[in-house]
C-alpha positions in Angstrom: 32.3 -81.7 -177.2 30.2 -80.5 -179.8 31.5 -79.1 -183.1 29.7 -77.4 -185.7 28.6 -79.8 -188.6 30.5 -78.4 -191.2 33.5 -79.5 -189.8 32.4 -83.4 -190.8 30.5 -82.6 -194.0 32.8 -80.5 -195.7 34.7 -84.0 -197.0 34.2 -84.7 -200.5 33.9 -88.0 -200.1 32.2 -90.3 -197.8 35.2 -91.6 -196.5 36.9 -88.4 -195.8 33.4 -87.5 -193.7 33.9 -90.5 -191.9 37.6 -89.7 -191.0 36.8 -86.4 -190.2 33.9 -87.6 -187.7 36.9 -89.5 -186.0 39.5 -87.0 -186.0 37.4 -84.5 -184.1 36.1 -87.7 -181.7 40.3 -88.3 -180.8 40.2 -84.8 -180.0 37.1 -84.6 -178.0 38.6 -87.2 -176.0 42.3 -85.3 -175.4 40.1 -82.6 -174.0 38.1 -84.8 -171.9 41.3 -86.2 -170.7 42.5 -83.4 -169.3 39.4 -82.1 -167.4 40.3 -80.6 -164.4 37.8 -81.2 -161.9 38.8 -85.1 -162.8 42.5 -83.9 -162.4 41.9 -82.4 -158.9 39.7 -85.4 -157.6 42.6 -87.8 -158.8 45.1 -86.0 -156.9 43.9 -84.5 -154.0 42.2 -86.5 -151.2 40.9 -86.1 -147.9 40.4 -89.0 -144.7 40.1 -87.3 -141.3 43.0 -84.7 -140.6 45.1 -86.4 -143.6 45.2 -84.3 -146.5 46.8 -86.1 -149.6 48.4 -84.5 -152.9 49.8 -86.6 -154.9 50.8 -89.0 -152.8 52.0 -86.4 -149.9 50.5 -86.2 -146.9 49.5 -83.3 -144.5 48.1 -82.9 -141.2 45.0 -80.1 -141.8 44.4 -80.1 -138.0 47.9 -78.3 -137.9 46.5 -75.5 -139.7 44.3 -72.5 -138.7 42.2 -70.9 -141.8 42.5 -72.4 -145.4 42.5 -69.5 -148.0 43.0 -70.2 -151.5 43.5 -68.0 -154.8 43.2 -69.9 -158.1 44.1 -68.4 -161.6 44.2 -69.3 -165.4 42.0 -71.0 -168.0 40.7 -74.1 -165.8 40.7 -72.0 -162.6 36.7 -72.3 -162.3 36.4 -76.3 -162.5 39.6 -76.4 -160.5 38.0 -74.7 -157.9 34.8 -76.3 -158.0 36.3 -79.8 -157.6 38.3 -78.8 -154.5 35.8 -76.8 -152.9 33.8 -80.0 -152.5 37.1 -81.7 -150.9 38.3 -79.3 -148.3 36.5 -76.2 -146.5 38.0 -72.3 -147.9 37.2 -69.7 -145.2 38.5 -67.1 -147.8 39.5 -67.2 -151.4 39.3 -65.9 -154.7 38.9 -67.3 -158.6 40.7 -65.2 -161.2 39.6 -66.3 -164.9 38.7 -65.1 -168.2 35.4 -66.7 -168.5 34.3 -67.3 -165.0 30.6 -68.2 -165.2 29.5 -67.2 -161.5 30.6 -64.6 -159.0 30.8 -66.6 -155.9 31.0 -70.2 -154.4 30.6 -69.8 -150.7 33.2 -67.4 -149.4 34.8 -67.6 -152.4 34.7 -64.9 -155.2 35.3 -64.6 -158.8 37.0 -62.2 -161.1 37.1 -61.5 -164.6 40.8 -61.1 -166.2 42.4 -60.8 -169.5 44.2 -63.0 -172.0 46.5 -63.4 -173.6 47.9 -59.5 -173.2 47.2 -58.4 -169.1 45.3 -55.5 -168.5 43.6 -53.4 -166.1 41.5 -56.4 -164.7 44.6 -58.4 -164.5 46.2 -55.8 -162.2 43.2 -55.7 -160.1 43.3 -59.6 -159.7 47.0 -59.2 -159.0 46.2 -56.5 -156.2 43.4 -58.7 -154.9 45.6 -62.1 -154.9 48.1 -60.0 -152.9 45.2 -59.0 -150.4 44.1 -62.0 -149.7 47.7 -63.2 -148.9 48.0 -60.1 -146.6 44.9 -61.5 -144.7 46.8 -65.1 -143.9 48.2 -65.5 -140.4 51.4 -68.1 -139.7 49.5 -71.5 -138.9 47.3 -70.5 -142.1 47.2 -73.3 -145.3 47.3 -71.2 -148.4 46.2 -73.3 -151.5 46.9 -71.9 -155.0 45.3 -73.5 -157.7 47.5 -72.5 -161.1 46.4 -73.5 -165.0 47.8 -72.0 -168.0 47.1 -68.7 -169.1 47.8 -67.5 -165.8 50.6 -65.3 -167.0 48.2 -62.5 -168.1 45.4 -63.0 -166.1 47.5 -62.4 -163.0 49.9 -59.3 -162.9 51.7 -56.7 -160.6 53.4 -54.9 -163.2 57.5 -53.5 -162.5 56.8 -51.2 -165.4 53.9 -49.0 -166.8 51.0 -51.5 -168.0 50.6 -50.0 -171.2 54.4 -50.9 -171.7 54.0 -54.4 -170.2 50.9 -54.6 -172.7 53.2 -53.8 -175.3 56.1 -55.9 -174.3 54.0 -58.8 -174.4 52.2 -58.4 -177.9 55.9 -57.8 -179.2 57.1 -60.9 -177.7 54.2 -63.1 -178.9 54.7 -61.8 -182.4 58.6 -62.6 -182.5 58.4 -66.6 -182.7 59.3 -66.7 -178.9 58.7 -70.0 -177.4 56.5 -69.5 -174.3 59.5 -70.6 -172.1 61.6 -67.3 -173.4 58.4 -65.5 -172.7 57.7 -66.1 -169.4 61.2 -65.9 -168.5 60.8 -62.0 -169.5 57.5 -61.9 -167.9 59.2 -62.9 -164.5 61.2 -59.9 -164.7 58.9 -57.2 -165.7 56.8 -58.4 -162.9 56.0 -57.9 -159.1 54.1 -61.3 -158.5 55.6 -63.7 -161.0 59.0 -65.5 -160.4 58.2 -67.1 -156.9 57.6 -63.3 -155.7 53.9 -64.7 -155.0 55.6 -67.2 -152.7 57.6 -65.2 -151.2 54.9 -62.5 -150.1 53.0 -65.9 -148.6 56.6 -66.6 -146.4 56.5 -63.1 -145.2 53.4 -64.0 -143.6 54.6 -67.3 -142.2 51.6 -69.5 -143.9 52.2 -72.6 -145.7 51.5 -73.1 -149.0 50.7 -75.6 -151.6 50.3 -74.8 -155.2 48.3 -77.2 -157.6 49.2 -77.0 -161.1 47.9 -78.0 -164.5 50.6 -77.8 -166.7 50.7 -76.0 -170.1 54.4 -75.8 -171.1 56.0 -78.7 -172.5 58.5 -80.5 -170.3 56.3 -79.3 -166.9 58.7 -77.0 -165.6 57.0 -75.3 -162.5 59.3 -72.6 -162.6 57.7 -71.4 -166.3 54.0 -72.7 -165.9 52.2 -69.3 -165.5 55.5 -68.0 -165.1 56.1 -69.8 -161.8 54.4 -67.5 -159.0 55.1 -70.0 -156.2 58.4 -71.6 -157.7 62.1 -70.5 -157.5 63.3 -68.7 -160.4 66.1 -70.0 -161.8 66.2 -67.2 -165.0 67.7 -64.1 -164.4 67.5 -60.4 -165.7 70.5 -60.8 -168.3 68.3 -64.1 -169.4 65.6 -61.6 -169.9 67.6 -59.2 -172.3 69.9 -62.1 -174.0 66.4 -63.7 -175.2 64.9 -60.1 -176.3 68.0 -59.8 -178.2 68.0 -62.9 -179.5 64.9 -62.6 -181.6 65.8 -58.9 -182.3 63.1 -57.2 -180.3 64.9 -55.6 -178.0 65.2 -52.2 -179.5 61.6 -52.5 -180.0 60.7 -53.0 -176.3 59.2 -49.9 -174.3 62.3 -47.7 -172.8 60.8 -48.3 -169.5 61.0 -52.5 -170.0 64.6 -52.3 -171.3 65.6 -49.5 -168.5 64.1 -52.3 -166.0 65.7 -55.2 -167.6 69.5 -53.6 -167.8 68.5 -52.0 -164.3 68.1 -55.6 -162.9 71.2 -56.5 -164.5 73.7 -54.5 -162.7 71.9 -55.2 -159.6 69.9 -52.2 -159.1 66.9 -54.2 -158.8 66.9 -57.3 -156.7 66.8 -60.7 -158.5 63.8 -63.0 -158.3 63.6 -65.6 -155.6 66.1 -68.3 -156.5 66.7 -72.1 -155.7 67.6 -73.0 -152.3 66.2 -69.5 -150.6 64.7 -70.2 -147.2 61.6 -68.7 -148.4 60.4 -71.6 -149.8 60.6 -74.0 -146.7 57.1 -74.5 -146.5 56.1 -73.9 -150.1 54.9 -77.4 -152.1 54.5 -77.2 -155.7 52.5 -80.6 -157.4 51.9 -81.2 -161.2 48.5 -82.7 -161.5 47.8 -82.7 -165.3 49.8 -81.9 -168.2 49.4 -82.7 -172.0 50.7 -86.2 -171.6 47.5 -86.9 -170.3 45.3 -85.7 -172.9 47.5 -87.3 -175.8 46.8 -90.5 -173.9 43.1 -89.8 -173.8 43.2 -89.0 -177.5 45.2 -92.3 -178.3 43.0 -94.6 -176.2 40.2 -93.1 -178.4 42.3 -93.6 -181.5 42.3 -97.4 -180.8 38.9 -98.0 -179.7 37.8 -96.7 -183.4 39.8 -99.0 -184.6 43.2 -96.9 -185.7 46.8 -98.3 -184.9 47.6 -95.1 -183.2 50.7 -93.9 -181.4 52.0 -90.5 -180.0 54.7 -89.4 -181.9 55.8 -86.5 -178.9 53.9 -84.5 -176.4 56.7 -82.0 -176.9 56.5 -80.7 -180.4 58.0 -77.2 -180.9 59.1 -75.1 -183.4 57.4 -73.0 -186.3 54.4 -73.9 -186.6 54.5 -74.0 -190.3 57.5 -76.1 -190.3 55.9 -79.1 -188.3 52.8 -78.8 -190.0 55.0 -80.0 -193.5 56.7 -82.5 -191.7 53.8 -83.8 -189.8 51.9 -84.3 -193.5 55.2 -85.7 -194.8 55.5 -88.0 -192.2 51.6 -89.1 -192.9 52.1 -89.3 -196.6 54.6 -92.2 -195.5 52.2 -94.1 -193.1 50.0 -97.1 -193.9 46.0 -96.8 -194.0 44.4 -96.9 -190.4 47.3 -94.9 -189.0 46.3 -92.5 -186.3 49.2 -90.1 -185.2 48.9 -88.2 -182.2 51.3 -85.2 -181.1 51.0 -82.6 -178.3 53.0 -79.3 -177.4 53.1 -75.8 -178.5 54.4 -74.3 -181.8 55.5 -70.8 -182.2 54.5 -68.2 -185.0 56.6 -65.5 -186.3 54.7 -62.7 -187.6 55.4 -62.2 -191.4 52.1 -60.7 -192.4 49.3 -59.1 -191.0 46.5 -61.7 -191.3 44.6 -63.5 -188.7 45.2 -66.9 -187.4 46.9 -68.9 -184.8 49.7 -71.3 -184.1 47.2 -74.2 -184.8 45.8 -73.0 -187.7 48.8 -72.3 -189.1 50.0 -75.7 -189.1 47.2 -77.4 -190.7 47.3 -74.7 -193.5 51.2 -76.0 -194.0 50.0 -79.5 -193.7 47.1 -78.9 -196.6 49.7 -78.0 -199.2 51.1 -81.7 -199.0 48.3 -83.8 -198.3 46.1 -82.7 -201.7 44.3 -85.4 -203.2 45.6 -88.0 -200.5 43.6 -90.2 -198.0 44.9 -88.0 -195.1 43.4 -86.0 -192.4 45.1 -83.0 -190.3 43.6 -81.6 -187.4 45.1 -79.6 -184.8 43.4 -77.5 -181.8 44.2 -75.9 -178.5 43.2 -77.7 -175.6 41.8 -74.3 -173.9 39.8 -73.7 -177.0 42.0 -70.4 -178.2 44.3 -70.7 -181.1 45.9 -67.0 -181.1 43.9 -64.1 -180.7 40.9 -65.5 -182.7 37.1 -67.3 -181.7 38.5 -70.8 -183.2 40.7 -73.2 -181.5 42.3 -74.8 -184.6 41.3 -76.2 -188.1 40.8 -79.3 -189.9 42.1 -80.2 -193.6 41.8 -83.2 -195.8 42.6 -84.5 -199.3 40.2 -81.9 -200.9 41.1 -79.0 -198.8 43.1 -77.2 -201.3 40.6 -78.1 -204.6 37.7 -76.4 -202.5 40.0 -73.3 -201.5 41.4 -72.9 -205.4 37.5 -73.1 -206.4 37.4 -69.9 -204.7 40.6 -68.4 -206.1 42.3 -68.9 -202.9 45.8 -70.1 -202.9 47.1 -71.6 -199.5 50.9 -70.0 -200.2 49.3 -66.3 -199.9 47.8 -67.2 -196.8 50.3 -68.5 -194.9 53.1 -65.8 -196.3 50.4 -63.1 -194.6 49.8 -65.3 -191.3 46.1 -65.3 -192.7 45.5 -68.9 -191.5 42.2 -67.8 -190.3 40.6 -66.3 -193.5 41.9 -69.5 -195.4 39.9 -71.8 -193.6 36.6 -69.7 -192.2 35.1 -69.4 -195.6 35.9 -73.0 -196.2 33.8 -74.4 -192.6 37.1 -75.8 -191.5 37.9 -74.0 -188.7 37.5 -75.9 -185.0 35.4 -73.4 -183.1 34.4 -75.1 -179.4 35.0 -71.5 -177.2 37.0 -71.8 -174.2 36.8 -75.7 -172.9 37.6 -75.1 -169.0 40.9 -76.7 -169.4 44.7 -75.8 -171.0 47.4 -78.2 -171.5 49.5 -77.4 -174.6 47.9 -78.3 -178.2 46.9 -81.5 -179.6 47.3 -82.7 -183.0 45.6 -85.9 -184.6 46.6 -87.0 -188.1 44.7 -90.2 -189.8 45.1 -92.0 -193.0 42.1 -94.2 -194.4 
């Protein structure tokens, strides 16, 4: 993975520059370890009529046609690998940055992320149309990766109201599980409803999934379109009220959710429902794999490395401070690897993302110390910005002060992007083609 040269050269000392380069190489190894093509090739095997996924075997000769729906930020590379293994006679790929229009009988659609729009609805219509073309002896393969909640949609409320709901939830400090619990209940395709449509056609459905959620909960990844939904309308209302946004939601969303709690609108399909008899879900990649790749790289280049957690959550600024303090008490030559997904509660009107905010919060605590802190989204996107994250070292605050910039002001305004941008310390990679949450690398020297 290529990084801007400034990310290394900005170090004030030779040792800082070397250590910054080490941190970036470790982040690159994390992304490479979660490569979607390799994940598919590891998990999916075909030998004659035996079609095996994560060790579970299917007899492919029993199926008529093989159809495919792929959606998410890793949809394209997953599809390319999958299509090399098994022949697809009808398929659609939905992603945010497609690089081609068609592969064989599989067509590609560009859709919207992180907020759904008209393209997301068109993608949902196309996906349901493909399901409608299935026959009772067909095999429907669904390739799912992070970002799918926005990329694939059939709204149960007006689209503009769904957009507003999504934006409100993203800025309220809700974690992704809470956001998706609400998303599932204002949609006609999430929360097991895609599986419900497939079951009505009598086909067998196999979902191959790259997890972008802490704990790998099947029902939450891309809002669980092929998985039973244990959450309820009442849960959705409770979450909105917990984060003090219930009264801020559009009236149509509040009415829809309220009607669901009183039974006026049917619940999403629940665990134990017969429709899931011929639905099979498999996770083939997760944040743990990315962090293991980072740890291995760190050890290879001489660090004593440990994975602190793959379930980092909570406010980004709080976690940045905690990680910085932990680093301050670590021996030189230590590599601390973390993974997960923090949240940001918007207090100001600045520009940034959770990874940038985490690093900004950490920067104040490593000033003058021999520590590097770097954090990035494995998908190459951090919040509504073109950055994947940021990197800071012991000289970051001094370089900012020379410009008259105080980190606390930027942190208060959620403006981490504009703090790091003039320093040349934004990690900008472009879309990576994978998505297994975030990775943090903290190095001491």
